KETOR-318088 format. One record per residue (C-alpha): residue number from 0; residue in one letter; x, z, y. Coordinates in Angstrom, 3 decimals, decimal comma. Example, Ala and Ser with C-alpha at 12.3 -4.5 7.8 and 13.67 -1.06 7.14 Angstrom:
% KETOR-318088
(rec 0 'a' (12,300 7,800 -4,500)) (rec 1 's' (13,670 7,140 -1,060)) 
***
This chain:
% KETOR-318088
(rec 0 'm' (-75,271 -3,912 -4,882)) (rec 1 'e' (-77,207 -3,544 -8,173)) (rec 2 'y' (-75,583 -3,116 -11,593)) (rec 3 'p' (-76,444 -6,684 -12,734)) (rec 4 'd' (-74,692 -8,050 -9,641)) (rec 5 'l' (-71,649 -5,894 -10,318)) (rec 6 'a' (-71,625 -7,003 -13,963)) (rec 7 'i' (-71,582 -10,697 -12,956)) (rec 8 'i' (-68,735 -10,176 -10,469)) (rec 9 'a' (-66,739 -8,099 -12,960)) (rec 10 'a' (-67,255 -10,663 -15,718)) (rec 11 'f' (-66,066 -13,465 -13,445)) (rec 12 'a' (-63,017 -11,450 -12,337)) (rec 13 'f' (-62,157 -10,679 -15,967)) (rec 14 'v' (-62,435 -14,280 -17,159)) (rec 15 'y' (-60,589 -15,709 -14,154)) (rec 16 's' (-57,731 -13,219 -14,518)) (rec 17 'l' (-57,143 -14,435 -18,082)) (rec 18 'v' (-56,508 -18,015 -16,950)) (rec 19 'a' (-55,342 -17,444 -13,359)) (rec 20 's' (-51,683 -18,246 -13,995)) (rec 21 'r' (-52,652 -21,531 -15,618)) (rec 22 'l' (-55,134 -22,462 -12,895)) (rec 23 'e' (-52,605 -21,739 -10,142)) (rec 24 'k' (-50,717 -24,838 -11,271)) (rec 25 's' (-53,808 -27,051 -11,052)) (rec 26 'r' (-55,919 -28,419 -8,208)) (rec 27 'f' (-58,700 -25,913 -8,813)) (rec 28 'n' (-57,715 -22,324 -8,213)) (rec 29 'g' (-58,054 -19,355 -5,909)) (rec 30 'a' (-60,608 -19,390 -3,109)) (rec 31 'l' (-62,020 -22,781 -4,142)) (rec 32 'v' (-63,093 -21,409 -7,524)) (rec 33 'y' (-64,231 -18,058 -6,098)) (rec 34 'v' (-66,511 -19,657 -3,510)) (rec 35 'l' (-67,966 -22,244 -5,893)) (rec 36 'v' (-68,755 -19,666 -8,564)) (rec 37 'g' (-70,259 -17,374 -5,919)) (rec 38 'f' (-72,436 -20,213 -4,633)) (rec 39 'f' (-73,713 -21,158 -8,098)) (rec 40 'c' (-74,382 -17,516 -8,975)) (rec 41 'g' (-76,307 -16,970 -5,731)) (rec 42 'n' (-79,965 -17,540 -4,911)) (rec 43 'q' (-79,367 -21,144 -3,837)) (rec 44 'v' (-78,711 -22,224 -7,456)) (rec 45 'f' (-79,069 -19,939 -10,506)) (rec 46 'g' (-80,040 -16,718 -8,734)) (rec 47 'w' (-77,948 -14,495 -10,986)) (rec 48 'v' (-76,540 -12,521 -8,045)) (rec 49 'd' (-78,807 -11,263 -5,256)) (rec 50 'i' (-76,604 -9,469 -2,754)) (rec 51 'q' (-77,770 -8,890 0,797)) (rec 52 'i' (-74,446 -8,158 2,456)) (rec 53 'g' (-74,436 -7,831 6,241)) (rec 54 'g' (-71,997 -9,539 8,538)) (rec 55 'e' (-70,232 -6,273 9,370)) (rec 56 's' (-69,667 -5,523 5,670)) (rec 57 'l' (-68,208 -8,983 5,047)) (rec 58 'k' (-66,061 -8,622 8,166)) (rec 59 't' (-64,642 -5,294 6,979)) (rec 60 'l' (-63,878 -6,647 3,517)) (rec 61 'a' (-62,218 -9,754 4,991)) (rec 62 'e' (-60,185 -7,608 7,412)) (rec 63 'l' (-58,869 -5,299 4,715)) (rec 64 't' (-58,044 -8,196 2,410)) (rec 65 'l' (-56,191 -10,030 5,160)) (rec 66 'a' (-54,343 -6,853 6,168)) (rec 67 'l' (-52,954 -6,384 2,654)) (rec 68 'v' (-52,100 -10,076 2,246)) (rec 69 'l' (-50,275 -10,142 5,590)) (rec 70 'f' (-48,233 -7,072 4,681)) (rec 71 't' (-47,167 -8,270 1,243)) (rec 72 'd' (-46,462 -11,836 2,375)) (rec 73 's' (-44,312 -10,737 5,310)) (rec 74 'a' (-42,474 -8,197 3,137)) (rec 75 'n' (-41,429 -11,094 0,889)) (rec 76 't' (-40,026 -13,059 3,851)) (rec 77 'n' (-36,447 -14,262 3,538)) (rec 78 'l' (-35,032 -13,007 6,841)) (rec 79 'v' (-31,820 -15,018 6,491)) (rec 80 't' (-33,805 -18,256 6,245)) (rec 81 'l' (-36,194 -17,158 9,007)) (rec 82 'r' (-33,336 -16,533 11,461)) (rec 83 'r' (-32,000 -20,016 10,720)) (rec 84 'v' (-35,303 -21,779 11,468)) (rec 85 'e' (-36,886 -19,336 13,913)) (rec 86 'a' (-37,432 -22,118 16,448)) (rec 87 'i' (-40,099 -23,694 14,212)) (rec 88 'p' (-42,552 -20,734 14,012)) (rec 89 'i' (-41,851 -19,828 17,659)) (rec 90 'r' (-42,868 -23,310 18,774)) (rec 91 'l' (-45,878 -23,370 16,451)) (rec 92 'l' (-47,096 -20,058 17,880)) (rec 93 'f' (-46,371 -20,455 21,580)) (rec 94 'i' (-46,801 -24,217 22,032)) (rec 95 'g' (-48,826 -25,424 19,063)) (rec 96 'l' (-51,394 -22,607 19,092)) (rec 97 'p' (-52,377 -22,928 22,788)) (rec 98 'l' (-52,526 -26,718 22,398)) (rec 99 't' (-54,790 -26,297 19,371)) (rec 100 'i' (-57,198 -24,156 21,410)) (rec 101 'l' (-57,148 -26,638 24,305)) (rec 102 'l' (-57,711 -29,641 22,050)) (rec 103 'g' (-60,432 -27,777 20,160)) (rec 104 'f' (-62,099 -26,959 23,465)) (rec 105 'a' (-61,957 -30,602 24,591)) (rec 106 'a' (-63,459 -31,843 21,320)) (rec 107 'g' (-66,161 -29,147 21,363)) (rec 108 's' (-67,149 -30,010 24,938)) (rec 109 'l' (-67,684 -33,634 23,962)) (rec 110 'i' (-69,513 -32,954 20,702)) (rec 111 'f' (-71,713 -29,925 21,525)) (rec 112 'd' (-73,256 -30,534 24,931)) (rec 113 'e' (-75,710 -27,636 24,518)) (rec 114 'l' (-72,935 -25,040 24,292)) (rec 115 'g' (-71,737 -23,294 27,419)) (rec 116 'f' (-68,144 -23,405 28,668)) (rec 117 'f' (-67,173 -20,054 27,185)) (rec 118 'e' (-69,050 -20,692 23,929)) (rec 119 'v' (-66,979 -23,822 23,361)) (rec 120 'a' (-63,855 -21,806 24,190)) (rec 121 'l' (-64,913 -19,227 21,589)) (rec 122 'l' (-65,397 -21,949 18,971)) (rec 123 'a' (-61,925 -23,348 19,611)) (rec 124 't' (-60,369 -19,879 19,438)) (rec 125 'm' (-62,175 -18,849 16,242)) (rec 126 'l' (-60,801 -21,889 14,440)) (rec 127 'a' (-57,267 -21,820 15,877)) (rec 128 'p' (-55,607 -19,272 13,537)) (rec 129 't' (-54,479 -20,321 10,080)) (rec 130 'd' (-55,079 -18,235 6,974)) (rec 131 'a' (-52,237 -16,514 5,141)) (rec 132 'a' (-54,406 -16,008 2,047)) (rec 133 'l' (-55,500 -19,651 1,690)) (rec 134 'g' (-51,959 -20,853 2,454)) (rec 135 'k' (-50,393 -18,686 -0,235)) (rec 136 'a' (-50,306 -21,531 -2,752)) (rec 137 'v' (-47,924 -23,367 -0,417)) (rec 138 'v' (-45,796 -20,548 0,999)) (rec 139 't' (-45,039 -19,243 -2,506)) (rec 140 'n' (-44,343 -22,649 -4,071)) (rec 141 'p' (-40,599 -22,885 -4,879)) (rec 142 'l' (-40,734 -26,695 -4,620)) (rec 143 'v' (-41,307 -26,412 -0,859)) (rec 144 'p' (-38,079 -25,749 1,105)) (rec 145 'd' (-37,590 -22,121 2,119)) (rec 146 's' (-37,437 -22,990 5,805)) (rec 147 'v' (-40,869 -24,646 5,732)) (rec 148 'r' (-42,418 -21,855 3,678)) (rec 149 'e' (-41,098 -19,127 5,962)) (rec 150 's' (-42,239 -21,025 9,061)) (rec 151 'l' (-45,788 -21,383 7,747)) (rec 152 'n' (-45,797 -17,764 6,596)) (rec 153 'v' (-44,772 -16,383 9,989)) (rec 154 'e' (-47,175 -18,682 11,835)) (rec 155 's' (-50,165 -17,652 9,734)) (rec 156 'g' (-49,111 -14,023 9,888)) (rec 157 'l' (-49,054 -13,792 13,671)) (rec 158 'n' (-51,440 -16,396 15,075)) (rec 159 'd' (-54,590 -14,465 14,187)) (rec 160 'g' (-53,300 -11,411 16,041)) (rec 161 'i' (-52,342 -13,525 19,058)) (rec 162 'c' (-55,845 -15,038 19,107)) (rec 163 'v' (-57,549 -11,619 19,228)) (rec 164 'p' (-57,125 -11,020 22,998)) (rec 165 'v' (-58,044 -14,649 23,714)) (rec 166 'l' (-61,236 -14,300 21,681)) (rec 167 'l' (-62,201 -11,004 23,309)) (rec 168 'f' (-61,459 -12,463 26,745)) (rec 169 'f' (-63,774 -15,454 26,287)) (rec 170 'l' (-66,398 -13,252 24,620)) (rec 171 'a' (-66,488 -10,851 27,594)) (rec 172 'l' (-66,960 -13,776 29,967)) (rec 173 'a' (-69,581 -15,413 27,730)) (rec 174 'v' (-71,821 -12,343 27,584)) (rec 175 'g' (-71,341 -11,615 31,287)) (rec 176 'd' (-69,540 -8,285 30,905)) (rec 177 't' (-66,759 -9,399 33,247)) (rec 178 'e' (-66,775 -11,173 36,601)) (rec 179 's' (-64,488 -14,178 37,060)) (rec 180 's' (-62,545 -12,289 39,723)) (rec 181 'q' (-61,587 -9,702 37,109)) (rec 182 'a' (-60,587 -12,239 34,467)) (rec 183 'a' (-56,832 -12,091 35,037)) (rec 184 'g' (-56,743 -8,303 34,794)) (rec 185 'l' (-58,894 -8,359 31,677)) (rec 186 'm' (-56,618 -10,876 29,956)) (rec 187 'a' (-53,503 -8,853 30,765)) (rec 188 's' (-55,147 -5,663 29,506)) (rec 189 'l' (-56,370 -7,234 26,265)) (rec 190 't' (-53,000 -8,845 25,596)) (rec 191 'f' (-51,172 -5,546 26,057)) (rec 192 'q' (-53,627 -3,716 23,828)) (rec 193 'a' (-53,806 -6,270 21,037)) (rec 194 'i' (-50,214 -7,462 20,866)) (rec 195 'g' (-48,309 -4,533 22,371)) (rec 196 'i' (-50,028 -1,793 20,394)) (rec 197 'g' (-50,005 -3,946 17,264)) (rec 198 'l' (-46,239 -4,485 17,546)) (rec 199 'l' (-45,539 -0,804 18,243)) (rec 200 't' (-47,669 0,349 15,329)) (rec 201 'g' (-46,083 -2,194 13,009)) (rec 202 'v' (-42,526 -1,239 13,972)) (rec 203 'l' (-43,148 2,486 13,554)) (rec 204 'g' (-45,058 2,017 10,317)) (rec 205 'g' (-42,462 -0,329 8,855)) (rec 206 'i' (-39,480 1,866 9,727)) (rec 207 'l' (-40,990 5,217 8,734)) (rec 208 'g' (-42,878 3,884 5,733)) (rec 209 'g' (-39,910 1,886 4,456)) (rec 210 'h' (-37,598 4,871 4,818)) (rec 211 'l' (-39,957 7,217 2,980)) (rec 212 'v' (-40,584 4,766 0,137)) (rec 213 'r' (-36,863 4,115 -0,247)) (rec 214 'y' (-36,055 7,841 -0,201)) (rec 215 'c' (-38,712 8,811 -2,744)) (rec 216 'a' (-38,041 5,828 -5,030)) (rec 217 's' (-34,320 6,656 -5,173)) (rec 218 'r' (-35,246 10,128 -6,481)) (rec 219 'k' (-37,779 8,804 -9,001)) (rec 220 'w' (-40,616 10,648 -7,263)) (rec 221 'v' (-42,927 7,656 -7,505)) (rec 222 't' (-43,247 5,889 -10,866)) (rec 223 'g' (-45,809 4,447 -13,242)) (rec 224 'p' (-49,321 3,808 -11,925)) (rec 225 'w' (-48,428 5,300 -8,519)) (rec 226 'l' (-46,217 2,312 -7,742)) (rec 227 'q' (-49,193 0,280 -6,537)) (rec 228 'i' (-50,405 2,875 -4,019)) (rec 229 'p' (-47,682 3,132 -1,284)) (rec 230 'v' (-47,813 -0,488 -0,068)) (rec 231 'i' (-51,615 -0,615 -0,113)) (rec 232 'a' (-51,912 2,697 1,725)) (rec 233 'l' (-49,187 1,807 4,243)) (rec 234 's' (-50,737 -1,565 5,087)) (rec 235 'l' (-54,187 -0,028 5,571)) (rec 236 'l' (-52,677 2,823 7,599)) (rec 237 'c' (-50,948 0,385 9,963)) (rec 238 'f' (-54,061 -1,778 10,247)) (rec 239 's' (-56,516 1,046 10,906)) (rec 240 't' (-54,191 2,865 13,310)) (rec 241 'a' (-53,619 -0,255 15,420)) (rec 242 'q' (-57,360 -1,012 15,454)) (rec 243 'w' (-58,092 2,620 16,355)) (rec 244 'f' (-56,006 2,313 19,511)) (rec 245 'q' (-57,514 -1,114 20,384)) (rec 246 'g' (-54,500 -3,035 19,116)) (rec 247 's' (-54,268 -5,903 16,623)) (rec 248 'g' (-54,196 -4,560 13,096)) (rec 249 'f' (-53,156 -7,990 11,840)) (rec 250 'i' (-49,985 -8,019 13,923)) (rec 251 'a' (-49,295 -4,426 12,899)) (rec 252 'c' (-49,539 -5,298 9,199)) (rec 253 'f' (-47,361 -8,384 9,461)) (rec 254 'v' (-44,650 -6,654 11,508)) (rec 255 's' (-44,639 -3,532 9,337)) (rec 256 'g' (-44,396 -5,661 6,197)) (rec 257 'l' (-41,531 -7,644 7,706)) (rec 258 'i' (-39,608 -4,453 8,471)) (rec 259 'f' (-40,530 -2,852 5,140)) (rec 260 'g' (-39,194 -5,896 3,295)) (rec 261 'g' (-35,997 -5,984 5,324)) (rec 262 't' (-35,042 -2,306 5,035)) (rec 263 'g' (-32,785 -2,934 2,059)) (rec 264 'n' (-35,082 -1,278 -0,461)) (rec 265 'r' (-33,845 -2,582 -3,799)) (rec 266 'n' (-37,078 -1,516 -5,491)) (rec 267 'k' (-39,409 -3,160 -2,984)) (rec 268 'q' (-40,516 -5,924 -5,362)) (rec 269 'i' (-41,877 -3,393 -7,830)) (rec 270 'f' (-44,111 -1,939 -5,128)) (rec 271 'l' (-45,100 -5,352 -3,764)) (rec 272 'd' (-45,990 -6,845 -7,151)) (rec 273 'a' (-48,359 -3,981 -7,885)) (rec 274 'a' (-50,003 -4,264 -4,454)) (rec 275 'e' (-50,349 -8,048 -4,666)) (rec 276 'g' (-52,533 -7,623 -7,745)) (rec 277 'v' (-54,949 -5,506 -5,728)) (rec 278 'g' (-54,805 -8,043 -2,892)) (rec 279 'n' (-55,708 -10,845 -5,292)) (rec 280 't' (-58,688 -8,840 -6,553)) (rec 281 'm' (-59,897 -8,150 -3,015)) (rec 282 'a' (-59,551 -11,846 -2,153)) (rec 283 'l' (-61,558 -12,804 -5,245)) (rec 284 'v' (-64,407 -10,464 -4,287)) (rec 285 't' (-64,339 -11,523 -0,617)) (rec 286 'w' (-64,544 -15,239 -1,327)) (rec 287 'f' (-67,098 -14,747 -4,113)) (rec 288 'l' (-69,394 -12,876 -1,715)) (rec 289 'f' (-68,756 -15,527 0,944)) (rec 290 'g' (-69,943 -18,127 -1,561)) (rec 291 'v' (-73,037 -16,077 -2,425)) (rec 292 't' (-74,117 -15,292 1,141)) (rec 293 'a' (-72,673 -17,864 3,542)) (rec 294 'v' (-72,691 -21,219 1,804)) (rec 295 'g' (-76,459 -21,397 1,395)) (rec 296 'a' (-77,071 -20,237 4,962)) (rec 297 'a' (-74,642 -22,867 6,258)) (rec 298 'w' (-77,109 -25,647 5,424)) (rec 299 't' (-79,617 -24,419 8,027)) (rec 300 'n' (-78,065 -25,942 11,151)) (rec 301 'l' (-75,917 -28,603 9,502)) (rec 302 'd' (-75,767 -31,966 11,248)) (rec 303 'w' (-73,253 -34,758 11,758)) (rec 304 'r' (-71,733 -33,054 14,808)) (rec 305 'v' (-70,869 -29,936 12,814)) (rec 306 'l' (-69,150 -31,990 10,115)) (rec 307 'l' (-67,356 -34,094 12,740)) (rec 308 'y' (-65,957 -31,047 14,526)) (rec 309 'a' (-65,005 -29,361 11,238)) (rec 310 't' (-63,133 -32,490 10,144)) (rec 311 'l' (-61,375 -32,827 13,491)) (rec 312 's' (-60,450 -29,135 13,449)) (rec 313 'l' (-58,615 -29,543 10,149)) (rec 314 't' (-56,931 -32,808 11,084)) (rec 315 'l' (-56,335 -34,058 14,640)) (rec 316 'i' (-56,906 -30,729 16,407)) (rec 317 'r' (-54,325 -29,081 14,128)) (rec 318 'i' (-51,829 -31,854 13,366)) (rec 319 'f' (-51,370 -33,325 16,855)) (rec 320 'p' (-50,361 -29,983 18,477)) (rec 321 'v' (-47,920 -29,359 15,618)) (rec 322 'f' (-46,209 -32,709 16,220)) (rec 323 'i' (-46,056 -32,052 19,974)) (rec 324 's' (-44,704 -28,508 19,553)) (rec 325 'l' (-41,904 -29,680 17,248)) (rec 326 'l' (-40,596 -32,451 19,494)) (rec 327 'g' (-36,835 -32,256 19,897)) (rec 328 'l' (-36,162 -30,308 16,676)) (rec 329 'k' (-35,153 -33,456 14,767)) (rec 330 'l' (-37,378 -32,687 11,805)) (rec 331 'r' (-38,412 -35,441 9,415)) (rec 332 'w' (-41,862 -36,910 9,963)) (rec 333 'n' (-43,047 -35,752 6,524)) (rec 334 't' (-42,008 -32,181 7,357)) (rec 335 'k' (-44,034 -32,278 10,582)) (rec 336 'w' (-46,982 -33,760 8,729)) (rec 337 'f' (-46,717 -31,133 5,981)) (rec 338 'l' (-46,610 -28,307 8,536)) (rec 339 'g' (-49,548 -29,860 10,359)) (rec 340 'w' (-51,732 -30,413 7,336)) (rec 341 'f' (-51,327 -26,964 5,833)) (rec 342 'g' (-53,127 -24,996 8,490)) (rec 343 'p' (-56,068 -23,670 6,423)) (rec 344 'r' (-58,883 -21,699 8,049)) (rec 345 'g' (-60,266 -18,658 6,304)) (rec 346 'l' (-60,386 -14,871 6,541)) (rec 347 'a' (-59,407 -14,558 10,210)) (rec 348 's' (-62,108 -17,045 11,195)) (rec 349 'i' (-64,669 -15,083 9,159)) (rec 350 'v' (-63,736 -11,928 11,051)) (rec 351 'f' (-63,930 -13,715 14,400)) (rec 352 'v' (-67,276 -15,356 13,737)) (rec 353 'v' (-68,874 -12,028 12,776)) (rec 354 'i' (-67,580 -10,497 16,025)) (rec 355 'v' (-69,128 -13,341 18,026)) (rec 356 'q' (-72,345 -13,368 15,992)) (rec 357 'd' (-72,988 -9,714 16,837)) (rec 358 'q' (-73,285 -10,658 20,527)) (rec 359 't' (-76,294 -12,982 19,938)) (rec 360 'l' (-75,131 -15,733 22,275)) (rec 361 'p' (-77,504 -18,669 22,909)) (rec 362 'g' (-75,339 -20,998 20,830)) (rec 363 's' (-74,367 -18,512 18,118)) (rec 364 'd' (-76,182 -20,455 15,357)) (rec 365 'i' (-74,095 -23,548 16,067)) (rec 366 'l' (-70,915 -21,485 16,310)) (rec 367 'v' (-71,548 -19,743 12,978)) (rec 368 't' (-72,498 -22,968 11,207)) (rec 369 't' (-69,498 -24,898 12,526)) (rec 370 'v' (-66,986 -22,190 11,657)) (rec 371 't' (-68,512 -21,721 8,199)) (rec 372 'w' (-68,372 -25,424 7,394)) (rec 373 't' (-64,812 -25,688 8,672)) (rec 374 'i' (-63,808 -22,859 6,346)) (rec 375 'l' (-65,638 -24,495 3,432)) (rec 376 'l' (-63,968 -27,856 4,045)) (rec 377 's' (-60,616 -26,112 4,357)) (rec 378 'i' (-61,100 -24,306 1,052)) (rec 379 'l' (-61,944 -27,626 -0,606)) (rec 380 'l' (-59,355 -29,916 0,993)) (rec 381 'h' (-56,420 -27,514 1,192)) (rec 382 'g' (-57,196 -26,024 -2,205)) (rec 383 'i' (-57,231 -29,401 -3,954)) (rec 384 's' (-54,159 -30,742 -2,156)) (rec 385 'a' (-51,897 -27,662 -2,111)) (rec 386 'n' (-50,076 -28,085 -5,419)) (rec 387 's' (-49,953 -31,895 -5,552)) (rec 388 'l' (-48,744 -32,373 -1,968)) (rec 389 's' (-46,247 -29,531 -2,333)) (rec 390 'r' (-44,754 -31,277 -5,368)) (rec 391 'q' (-44,625 -34,640 -3,591)) (rec 392 'y' (-43,092 -33,160 -0,466)) (rec 393 'g' (-40,598 -31,086 -2,434)) (rec 394 'r' (-39,427 -34,128 -4,418)) (rec 395 'a' (-39,139 -36,209 -1,230)) (rec 396 'i' (-37,002 -33,588 0,519)) (rec 397 's' (-34,873 -33,119 -2,582)) (rec 398 's' (-34,191 -36,869 -2,801)) (rec 399 'e' (-33,208 -36,871 0,859)) (rec 400 'g' (-30,524 -34,253 0,340)) (rec 401 'g' (-32,612 -31,196 1,135)) (rec 402 'i' (-32,657 -31,880 4,887)) (rec 403 'i' (-36,061 -31,137 6,393)) 
***
């Protein structure tokens, strides 16, 4: 990165930070603005920023950003509310998520006849997890009932980690590294590594880290500018340790944040507020670079099938499984619709698509283009609708006595 590029990014970050609180209440904020500004600053339009960032670099930046967002979001979880509505995220994760992959696979098989069986399965898996960062405008909106916010927060916090072994399983079969007779053993092994090690790392990190922070804070050993370091360092420690041992760093970060936030640390918000500022900065840079590098390249293989699948992925493929998974819970139709609509795709899908792209599959161009356009449409549609639909839904629930 050259100094002129850095100057442009820094100038944008400075200006946006001055009006961020105001923009957060409007339709145009967050990732939508970051990506658009990045696109216009890139070579496709004005050419002010010329950054040649590789897929691995973007993947690492997206991973670290998501790790910090997952930790801070889960640490802010209201555990009392979560225990009361735990059936909702459990059903979304263990019924809705598999149905989303199956429906995505069915749609991909019909639309992309040149893709192989496992390539279509990879496409469906890459676009199954929802994004905690893009959904933040909804899960932090006080107008939305706590039970709905916590359900969406837990779903987005865990579904990317659950999808990791599924993605790696289909990827191994797609590149021919594993025979079909070994598939069951591979899936069991990947699931244990990704979920089991991620959970263990998260539990240990949350308990030990929470205890140490609480102990040191009570003795005034950490004050001033050092307040922003512990949460950032702990989240990255949990993420990198889980990844080191072939586990899911995303699950580790979410679980550790959940435990850290529930340890009874009265000063936790001070630490979290400082860390969230760094997370917001990392998200700004990640989405800006995505706008600079990915949006222009996404035009290369664009056709009507890509846009059709991207649209279906954000609507039918997401909403129908949510409705099915919530049958029998006696939720209002507008609650089910709200939960179904706010399933944005973002950082996790970026990470997944870079992993798949590195394998140079025959259909990788179509996979990359389709995932990229789905993310772009999600940024646009979910970004524009987040505040307005949250207000409408919140008023509707309030008028109905607060029953979701």
